C-alpha positions in Angstrom: -52.2 7.9 -0.6 -50.5 10.3 1.8 -52.8 13.3 1.0 -56.5 13.9 1.5 -57.3 14.6 -2.1 -60.0 13.6 -4.5 -59.5 11.9 -7.9 -59.9 15.3 -9.7 -57.4 16.9 -7.4 -55.0 14.0 -7.9 -55.3 14.3 -11.7 -54.5 18.0 -11.4 -51.5 17.4 -9.1 -50.1 14.8 -11.4 -50.6 16.9 -14.5 -53.1 14.5 -16.1 -55.2 16.3 -18.7 -58.8 15.3 -18.7 -62.0 17.2 -19.6 -64.5 18.1 -16.9 -66.8 15.5 -18.4 -64.2 12.8 -18.2 -63.3 13.6 -14.6 -67.0 13.7 -13.7 -67.5 10.3 -15.2 -64.5 8.9 -13.4 -65.6 10.4 -10.1 -69.0 8.7 -10.6 -67.4 5.4 -11.2 -65.3 5.8 -8.1 -68.3 6.8 -6.0 -70.2 3.8 -7.2 -67.2 1.5 -6.4 -66.9 3.0 -2.9 -70.6 2.6 -2.3 -70.4 -1.1 -3.2 -67.6 -1.8 -0.7 -68.7 -4.2 1.9 -66.9 -5.5 5.0 -65.9 -9.2 5.0 -68.4 -11.0 7.3 -65.5 -12.4 9.3 -64.2 -8.9 9.9 -67.5 -7.8 11.3 -67.7 -11.0 13.5 -64.1 -10.5 14.7 -64.8 -6.9 15.7 -67.9 -8.0 17.6 -66.0 -10.7 19.4 -63.2 -8.4 20.4 -65.3 -5.4 21.4 -67.5 -7.8 23.3 -64.6 -8.5 25.5 -63.7 -4.8 25.9 -60.8 -4.8 23.5 -60.2 -1.5 21.8 -59.8 -1.8 18.0 -58.4 0.5 15.3 -57.8 0.6 11.6 -54.4 1.3 10.3 -54.6 1.6 6.5 -52.8 2.8 3.5 -55.6 4.0 1.3 -56.6 6.8 -1.0 -58.7 9.5 0.6 -62.0 8.6 -1.2 -61.9 5.1 0.2 -61.8 6.1 3.8 -65.5 6.8 3.7 -66.1 3.1 3.0 -64.1 2.0 6.0 -66.0 4.5 8.2 -69.3 3.2 6.9 -68.4 -0.5 7.3 -66.7 -0.1 10.7 -68.4 2.8 12.5 -67.7 1.6 16.0 -63.9 1.4 16.1 -61.9 3.2 18.6 -59.2 4.7 16.2 -58.8 5.3 12.5 -55.2 5.7 11.2 -55.5 6.5 7.5 -52.4 7.3 5.6 -54.3 9.9 3.6 -55.1 11.8 6.8 -51.7 11.4 8.6 -49.3 11.9 5.7 -47.4 8.7 6.5 -47.8 5.2 5.2 -47.2 1.7 6.5 -44.6 0.4 7.1 -43.4 3.8 8.5 -43.2 3.5 12.3 -45.0 6.8 12.9 -48.4 5.4 11.6 -48.2 2.5 14.0 -47.2 4.8 16.9 -50.1 7.1 16.1 -52.8 4.4 16.2 -51.3 2.9 19.4 -51.5 6.3 21.0 -55.1 6.8 19.9 -56.0 3.4 21.4 -54.1 4.1 24.6 -52.0 1.0 24.2 -48.3 0.4 24.0 -46.9 -1.3 20.9 -45.9 -4.4 22.9 -49.5 -4.8 24.1 -50.9 -4.4 20.6 -51.8 -6.8 17.8 -52.3 -6.1 14.2 -53.6 -8.1 11.2 -53.8 -7.4 7.6 -53.3 -8.6 4.0 -49.7 -7.3 3.5 -46.8 -9.2 4.9 -44.6 -6.1 4.7 -47.1 -3.6 6.1 -49.3 -5.6 8.5 -46.9 -8.2 9.9 -43.3 -7.1 9.4 -43.7 -3.4 9.8 -45.7 -3.7 13.1 -43.3 -6.4 14.4 -40.4 -4.1 13.9 -41.9 -1.6 16.4 -43.0 -4.2 18.9 -46.5 -4.9 17.8 -47.6 -8.5 17.2 -48.1 -8.5 13.5 -50.1 -11.1 11.6 -50.6 -11.7 7.9 -54.1 -12.9 6.8 -54.1 -14.8 3.5 -57.6 -15.6 2.4 -56.6 -17.5 -0.8 -53.5 -19.7 -0.3 -53.5 -20.3 3.4 -49.8 -19.2 3.5 -50.5 -16.6 6.1 -50.7 -16.6 9.9 -54.5 -17.0 9.6 -56.9 -17.4 6.7 -59.6 -15.1 8.1 -60.2 -12.6 10.9 -62.2 -14.7 13.3 -59.2 -17.0 13.8 -57.1 -13.9 14.5 -59.7 -12.7 17.1 -59.7 -16.0 18.8 -55.8 -15.8 19.0 -56.1 -12.4 20.7 -58.8 -13.6 23.1 -56.8 -16.7 24.0 -53.8 -14.6 25.0 -55.8 -12.0 27.0 -55.8 -12.6 30.8 
């Protein structure tokens, strides 16, 4: 997840032996999966709410290189994209949070982050001064159950 490589390149790097036909079939399955990725409706609504108030938004994500295309397709209007596969660092490494804050032109202490990993999206950002929040869509044990609630928290704290 720290390198911009395809599935076929990853197999070669890891010494996985597969025929060209097998790799092609796997690449097709992966492409179909990526094409089927959709944004959560509350994610789209949260982005609209925040951007409507002039708040800059970025993605900070640990994902394998092929999946970054789905994020770019689902969220084409964001102000920054910090992908571990492009930057060579992964959450919760402080450098990835610093990079996205720099791209957004915001200090960590003026930034908020939300995601589905307590370690990477709440605790990691909090350690560098970002207000980190954990979204838990299933058990309601998070700081919020969906992203519109998070957006309203941000808007309520904005002067």
